[in-house]
Structures are given as structure tokens and as C-alpha cells.
C-alpha positions in Angstrom: 0.0 0.0 0.0 1.2 3.5 -0.8 1.4 6.4 1.7 -1.5 8.2 0.3 -3.6 5.0 -0.1 -3.2 4.3 3.7 -4.2 7.8 4.6 -7.2 7.7 2.3 -8.3 4.3 3.6 -8.1 5.4 7.2 -10.0 8.6 6.2 -12.8 6.5 4.6 -13.0 4.5 7.9 -13.4 7.8 9.8 -10.1 7.4 11.5 -8.5 10.7 10.5 -9.2 13.9 12.3 -9.0 17.0 10.0 -7.7 20.1 11.6 -9.1 23.0 9.5 -8.0 26.0 11.6 -4.7 27.7 10.8 -1.8 26.3 12.8 1.9 27.2 13.1 4.7 24.7 12.4 6.4 26.3 15.4 5.4 24.1 18.3 1.6 24.3 17.7 1.3 21.2 15.5 3.5 19.4 18.0 1.1 20.3 20.8 -1.8 18.8 18.9 0.1 15.6 18.1 1.3 15.1 21.7 -2.3 15.0 22.9 -3.4 12.0 20.9 -2.3 8.9 19.1 -5.0 9.4 16.4 -4.1 10.4 12.9 -4.2 14.2 12.4 -4.3 15.9 9.0 -3.6 19.6 9.3 -5.2 21.4 6.3 -4.2 25.0 6.9 -0.5 25.7 7.8 0.5 29.3 8.4 2.5 30.7 5.5 2.6 27.3 3.7 0.5 25.6 1.0 1.6 22.0 1.9 -0.6 20.0 4.3 0.8 18.1 7.3 -0.1 14.6 8.6 1.1 13.1 11.9 0.6 9.9 13.9 -0.1 8.0 10.7 2.0 5.0 11.9 1.1 5.5 15.5 -0.3 2.0 16.2 0.6 -1.6 15.4 -2.8 -2.0 13.7 -2.2 0.9 11.3 1.3 -0.3 10.4 -0.1 -3.8 9.7 -2.8 -2.2 7.6 -0.2 -0.3 5.6 1.5 -3.5 4.6 -1.9 -5.3 4.2 -1.6 -7.9 6.9 -3.5 -8.7 10.1 -1.8 -7.4 13.2 -1.1 -10.9 14.5 0.8 -11.7 11.2 3.0 -8.6 11.3 6.1 -10.2 12.7 5.9 -13.2 10.4 5.5 -11.1 7.3 8.5 -9.0 8.3 10.6 -12.1 8.9 9.7 -13.4 5.5 10.5 -10.1 3.8 13.9 -10.0 5.5 14.8 -13.5 4.2 13.3 -13.2 0.7 13.9 -9.7 -0.8 12.7 -9.1 -4.3 13.3 -6.5 -7.0 10.7 -3.7 -7.3 9.4 -2.4 -10.6 11.0 0.7 -12.2 8.5 3.1 -13.8 9.1 6.2 -15.9 6.4 8.4 -14.4 4.9 9.1 -11.0 3.3 11.9 -9.0 6.4 12.6 -7.0 7.7 14.5 -10.0 4.6 16.6 -10.6 6.5 19.6 -9.3 10.3 20.0 -9.8 11.9 22.9 -7.9 15.5 23.7 -8.9 15.5 27.0 -7.0 15.5 25.5 -3.6 14.1 27.2 -0.5 13.5 24.7 2.3 11.5 27.3 4.3 8.7 26.6 1.9 8.3 23.2 3.5 6.4 23.2 6.8 9.3 21.8 8.8 8.3 21.6 12.5 9.9 23.0 15.6 9.1 20.3 18.2 10.5 21.0 21.7 11.8 24.1 23.4 15.5 23.2 23.5 15.8 21.7 20.0 18.6 23.1 17.9 16.2 24.2 15.2 13.4 23.0 13.0 13.8 19.3 12.2 12.7 16.9 9.5 12.2 13.7 11.4 10.6 11.3 8.8 13.2 11.5 6.1 14.3 8.2 4.6 17.7 8.5 2.8 18.5 6.6 -0.4 22.2 6.3 -1.3 24.6 4.1 -3.2 28.3 3.3 -2.7 31.0 3.3 -5.4 30.1 -0.3 -6.3 26.4 0.4 -6.6 25.2 -1.1 -3.4 22.0 0.7 -2.3 20.9 1.6 1.2 17.8 3.1 2.8 17.8 4.5 6.3 16.1 7.1 8.5 18.1 10.2 9.4 16.9 13.3 11.2 17.7 16.7 9.6 18.2 20.0 11.4 17.5 23.1 9.2 20.6 25.4 9.0 19.9 27.4 5.8 17.7 27.8 2.8 19.2 24.8 1.1 21.1 23.0 3.9 20.6 20.7 6.8 22.8 19.2 9.4 22.3 15.4 9.2 22.7 13.0 12.1 24.7 10.1 10.9 25.1 7.1 13.3 27.9 4.6 12.4 25.8 2.4 10.2 25.5 1.9 6.4 25.0 5.5 5.2 27.8 6.6 7.5 30.1 4.0 5.9 29.1 5.1 2.4 29.8 8.8 3.2 33.1 8.0 4.9 34.3 6.2 1.8 33.3 9.1 -0.4 34.9 11.6 1.9 38.2 9.7 1.8 38.1 10.3 -2.0 37.2 13.9 -1.3 34.0 13.5 -3.1 30.4 14.3 -2.1 27.9 11.5 -1.7 24.7 11.8 -3.8 21.6 11.2 -1.7 17.8 11.6 -1.9 15.7 12.1 1.2 12.1 10.8 0.9 9.3 12.3 3.0 6.0 10.5 2.9 7.1 7.1 1.6 5.1 3.9 1.2 4.6 2.1 4.6 6.6 -0.9 3.3 9.6 1.5 2.6 9.4 3.0 6.0 9.5 -0.4 7.7 12.3 -1.6 5.4 14.4 1.6 6.0 14.2 1.0 9.8 15.1 -2.7 9.6 18.9 -2.3 9.4 19.8 -5.6 7.6 23.3 -6.5 6.6 25.2 -4.2 4.2 24.7 -6.4 1.2 20.9 -6.4 1.3 18.9 -3.7 -0.6 16.1 -2.5 1.7 14.0 -1.8 -1.4 13.9 -5.6 -1.9 12.6 -6.0 1.6 10.0 -3.3 1.0 8.9 -4.9 -2.3 8.3 -8.2 -0.5 6.3 -6.4 2.1 4.1 -4.6 -0.4 4.4 -6.7 -3.6 3.7 -3.6 -5.7 6.5 -1.1 -5.0 7.2 1.2 -7.9 10.4 3.2 -8.1 11.5 5.9 -10.5 14.7 7.7 -11.3 15.5 11.0 -9.5 15.7 14.3 -11.3 19.3 15.2 -10.6 21.0 12.3 -8.9 21.5 8.7 -10.0 19.1 7.2 -7.4 15.6 5.7 -7.3 12.8 6.8 -5.1 9.2 5.6 -4.6 7.1 7.0 -7.5 4.2 7.9 -5.2 6.2 9.5 -2.4 5.0 12.9 -1.3 8.3 14.9 -1.3 11.9 14.1 -2.3 14.9 16.2 -1.4 17.8 15.5 -3.9 21.3 16.6 -3.2 24.6 15.5 -1.6 26.4 15.1 1.6 29.4 17.4 1.6 32.9 16.1 2.4 35.2 17.8 4.9 32.5 19.9 6.5 30.9 19.5 10.0 28.4 21.7 11.9 26.9 21.3 15.4 23.7 19.2 15.3 21.3 19.3 18.2 20.0 19.4 20.9 17.2 17.0 19.8 14.5 15.4 21.9 14.9 11.7 20.8 12.8 8.6 21.2 13.2 8.5 25.0 11.8 12.0 25.4 15.2 13.2 26.7 17.6 15.4 24.7 20.3 13.8 22.7 23.8 15.3 22.8 25.1 18.0 20.5 27.6 16.6 18.0 29.6 17.8 15.0 27.8 16.3 12.0 27.9 16.4 8.2 26.0 18.8 5.9 23.3 17.8 3.5 23.0 20.3 0.6 19.7 20.1 -1.2 19.9 20.9 -5.0 16.4 19.9 -6.2 13.0 19.3 -4.6 10.5 17.1 -6.3 6.9 16.6 -5.0 3.3 16.0 -5.7 1.1 18.9 -6.6 -1.0 18.4 -3.4 1.9 17.1 -1.4 1.5 16.2 2.3 4.4 16.6 4.7 4.8 13.6 7.1 5.5 15.0 10.6 6.9 12.4 12.9 6.8 13.6 16.5 9.9 12.5 18.4 9.3 10.2 21.3 5.7 9.5 20.1 4.2 6.1 19.6 4.7 6.6 15.8 8.4 7.2 16.4 8.7 4.2 18.7 6.7 1.8 16.5 8.6 2.7 13.3 11.9 2.4 15.0 11.2 -0.7 17.2 8.9 -3.0 15.3 11.5 -3.8 12.6 13.8 -5.0 15.3 11.3 -7.5 16.7 11.8 -10.1 13.8 15.5 -9.9 14.4 15.1 -10.7 18.1 12.6 -13.5 17.1 15.1 -15.0 14.7 18.0 -15.1 17.2 16.0 -16.4 20.1 14.5 -19.1 17.8 18.0 -20.6 17.7 18.0 -21.4 21.4 14.4 -21.8 22.5 10.9 -22.3 21.1 9.9 -18.6 20.8 6.3 -17.6 20.5 6.5 -13.8 20.2 8.7 -10.8 20.9 7.9 -7.1 21.5 9.7 -3.9 22.2 7.5 -2.2 24.8 6.0 1.3 24.8 7.3 1.8 28.4 10.8 1.1 27.1 10.4 3.8 24.4 9.9 1.1 21.8 13.7 0.6 21.9 15.3 -0.1 25.3 12.9 -2.8 26.8 11.9 -6.1 25.3 9.6 -8.9 26.3 9.9 -12.4 24.9 7.4 -15.2 25.1 8.7 -18.8 24.9 7.4 -22.4 25.3 9.9 -23.5 27.9 11.4 -26.9 27.4 14.6 -26.7 29.4 15.3 -24.6 32.6 18.1 -22.7 30.8 15.8 -21.6 28.0 15.0 -18.3 29.7 18.6 -17.2 30.2 19.6 -18.4 26.8 16.8 -16.3 25.3 18.0 -13.2 27.2 21.5 -13.6 25.8 20.1 -14.1 22.3 18.0 -10.9 22.6 21.1 -8.9 23.6 22.9 -10.3 20.5 20.0 -9.5 18.1 19.3 -5.9 19.3 22.5 -4.4 20.9 20.7 -1.3 22.0 18.3 -3.2 24.2 18.8 -2.5 27.9 16.3 -4.7 29.8 14.8 -8.0 28.6 12.0 -10.0 30.3 11.4 -13.6 29.2 8.0 -15.0 30.1 6.1 -18.3 29.5 3.6 -18.5 26.6 0.6 -18.1 29.0 1.6 -14.5 29.5 0.2 -11.7 27.3 3.3 -9.8 26.3 1.2 -6.8 25.2 -0.3 -6.5 28.7 2.1 -4.8 31.1 0.1 -6.0 34.1 0.4 -9.6 33.0 4.2 -9.2 32.5 4.5 -7.6 36.0 2.5 -10.6 37.4 5.0 -13.0 35.8 7.9 -11.1 37.4 6.2 -11.0 40.8 5.4 -14.8 40.8 8.0 -16.5 38.7 11.2 -14.4 39.1 13.7 -14.6 41.9 16.4 -12.0 41.7 19.3 -13.9 43.1 18.7 -16.8 40.7 16.9 -15.6 37.7 18.5 -12.2 36.9 21.2 -11.7 34.3 23.2 -8.5 34.9 25.9 -7.4 32.4 27.8 -4.3 33.7 30.1 -2.2 31.6 28.8 -3.2 28.2 28.1 -1.1 25.2 24.4 -0.2 24.8 22.4 2.5 23.1 23.5 6.1 22.7 19.9 6.9 23.6 20.2 5.5 27.1 20.7 8.5 29.4 22.3 6.3 32.1 25.2 5.2 29.8 28.5 6.9 29.7 28.2 9.8 27.2 31.6 9.1 25.6 32.1 5.3 25.7 28.3 4.4 25.7 29.2 1.8 28.3 26.3 1.0 30.7 24.5 -1.9 32.3 22.0 -4.4 30.9 19.7 -6.7 32.8 17.7 -9.8 31.8 14.8 -11.1 33.9 13.9 -14.8 33.5 10.3 -14.7 34.6 9.5 -18.2 33.5 8.3 -21.2 35.5 10.8 -23.6 37.1 10.2 -26.8 35.3 11.3 -28.9 38.3 8.4 -27.5 40.4 6.0 -26.3 37.7 2.7 -26.9 39.6 3.3 -24.1 42.1 3.6 -21.6 39.3 0.4 -22.5 37.6 -2.3 -19.8 37.4 -5.6 -20.5 39.0 -8.5 -21.0 36.5 -12.3 -21.2 36.7 -13.9 -23.9 34.6 -15.3 -22.4 31.4 -13.9 -19.0 32.4 -13.4 -17.9 28.9 -16.9 -18.6 27.9 
């Protein structure tokens, strides 16, 4: 399903609230988005003719709807797409090129100011497309802080795009990139999945959607979804760094200010009636888009050591730092083996809880009950001090990123299983 198709389908189901009054991109839209998880479509943006939508991917159900699968089948479909990428179709025309702007002024786009201490207006939903010197292609999310009429500071973490840019910079060459705003749901999920360097995320997206259409960019040798809302074409400049931040990240706390590269925008292409995708930092939309693609990776790794039933990165853990894993326990070591596997699969995870398959991992009260009745700290805790974790963990050392991880094995002791059984009433479910 395409970005606009999902929005229209939700609108037909009366699940989109239209905001008709004039609103400012300076904090006002953020205030609206913060109050609700519902999809909001802002029709009247002060001094702009581009509409804004937010919270579109703010629930598991809507993300599943975007890739046309039932919510319960979400993790299986993502696992399949990661293992069987396929080539998308290349088309010659598409609405993303209905308007081509070579005289770039980024202030014409309603880029939001989110929180009071942010370093400036930020694009938070941009998906970058790039290729290395051998033609390997990469998709990844990167935030952009506005620093001029045609320039952003881009936050590059040491992953694939960072590697591509570093190689280009060694050659003293810019790296051509395209930033997609308002991409197909399948593209958003694929871009957040971080597979191995050799895998083209468009192949994952095509498997998720089965009808992904790409087209050539206007000024750079790259491909973008033909039905995207807005595309910023340009280059990452070698040898130049500027301060980026502060920025309120997924945890709702401010990330550090760092010297980061510059993205110079040369061309903007967009739909005639383009809609800007506003992704509120720290919101459920941010957490789901960032965390859900990690869940099949955790599932795959745990599946090697135990009979896993499900895995989730929880809202209370910001969709990133806390995970819960459900297993059908066969051996007493299965719980701790699953904890270690989760740490391997998602290095940013801080706390992991492993529960039996009679626990609802989407119910925090059920999880807490399992900890209260099936976990003994001196026997069932796994504590890993002085290990590298996430840069988003405020408790980790700011320079080394060293912190502490903990796993909680809240599964039944198989040698005395009866005392851990939950009391039931006959025909209770009926």
C-alpha cells in the first residue's frame, strides 16, 4: 500500500481527524500531536500551502494495515521479507515529479519545531537513499536540522550510510543522496530494519508490499518511490561539519550536540498536493517505526536457542530499550539463553523480560505478574555491567556508551512447575 492510499483508507474509515483552523509549524502542531495517538491531518498551515499529517503509523494496527496484513501476522510477514527480498518495478512516471523545484528554498516546506531546547526546525521522517561506489544501495532514517535555505545538518550514526559517506569523503567526493518524505509504509518499515550491508532495503519493501514502484530521481543517480510525497535531492558534503542538536529523541530526553555532516539540497520534487509527514519525536509513531522492525531480528536469534512464540519492544521502554519475549519453555536454561540471544540481536536493548507463553506480552500488568510470581532476583537475573548499549540511554557513559544491561527470567521452574500455575475457573473464557 502507498502512503496516500493508507491515509485515504483510514479517512474513509473515519479514523483521520481533519484540523481546519490555521496552525503554526512552530510548536503548535507538536502540541496537537502530543495530545493523541489518532491520525491528524492539518489542512491549513500558516505561510505554507503544503498540508501536514502526523501519527499515521502511531499504532501496530495501522502499520499492519499499511502492509496489508493482520496485526497478528505482522512479525511473520516482516521475517519473510527479510529472508526473501525481491526486485521492485522501475517506472518512468509518477506523481512525486509533478512539481520540480530547482530554485531551492527549504523554508517553503512546513518543517516543524518540536521542543523548546531543540537546535532548530527538524525533518524527522526523512528516509535517505544512497549508493556506494560499487552500486550497493541503502535506505535508512536520518533526522535533519535546518541550518539554511538549502542545507541541513544530518545526524549520521555509524551504520551503512555513515560507511558510504566516509568512503566518499576519503576520496574527497560528495555522496549523492535523496531524502524521501511520505514514503510507502513498506519502505518505512524496510528503512528502519537495518539488515546486513549487502541487502537492498527496497527488496525488503517490495516483499512487504508486492507492488513497490520506483522511479529515477531528477538530478541524482538514485531511485525513489514514485508515489512519495516529497523528495529532497542533493549531496552530503565532504570535509564539513556543523553542530547538530540538541534534539529530543525517542526516549523523550535530549540527545547530545555533535559535529555532523551537511546535506545540501539541490532539487526538490513533490506531488502537486503534497502532504508533509510529521513524525513527533518520542511519540508512539516514532517508537513503532523504530522498534517494530527489530522484533523479527530478536525472534530469529531467540528461535535458535528456544521455542519462541513472540517478541515485542514495549511502549514503556520507548519502543527501543525494553523487550519482552514469550517462549514455550522446554529446558530450565531456555529463559537465560533467550535473554542472551536478545542482547545479540538488538545491541541497543537495555532490559529483557522472558515469560512463558501463557503471559500476554502486550499487557504490562500480565508481565508484571509474571515477574512477581516467577522471578527470583538472586537466581533468575542476568546482569551485564560495563557493556556497550544505546546512545539513547541517558544512564550510559556519554563518551564510551558503556552502561549496564539486565535480563529477567520470569518463566516457571520446570522442576516444580505446579506451584507456578495460574488458578483457573472452569469455562472461564466462555
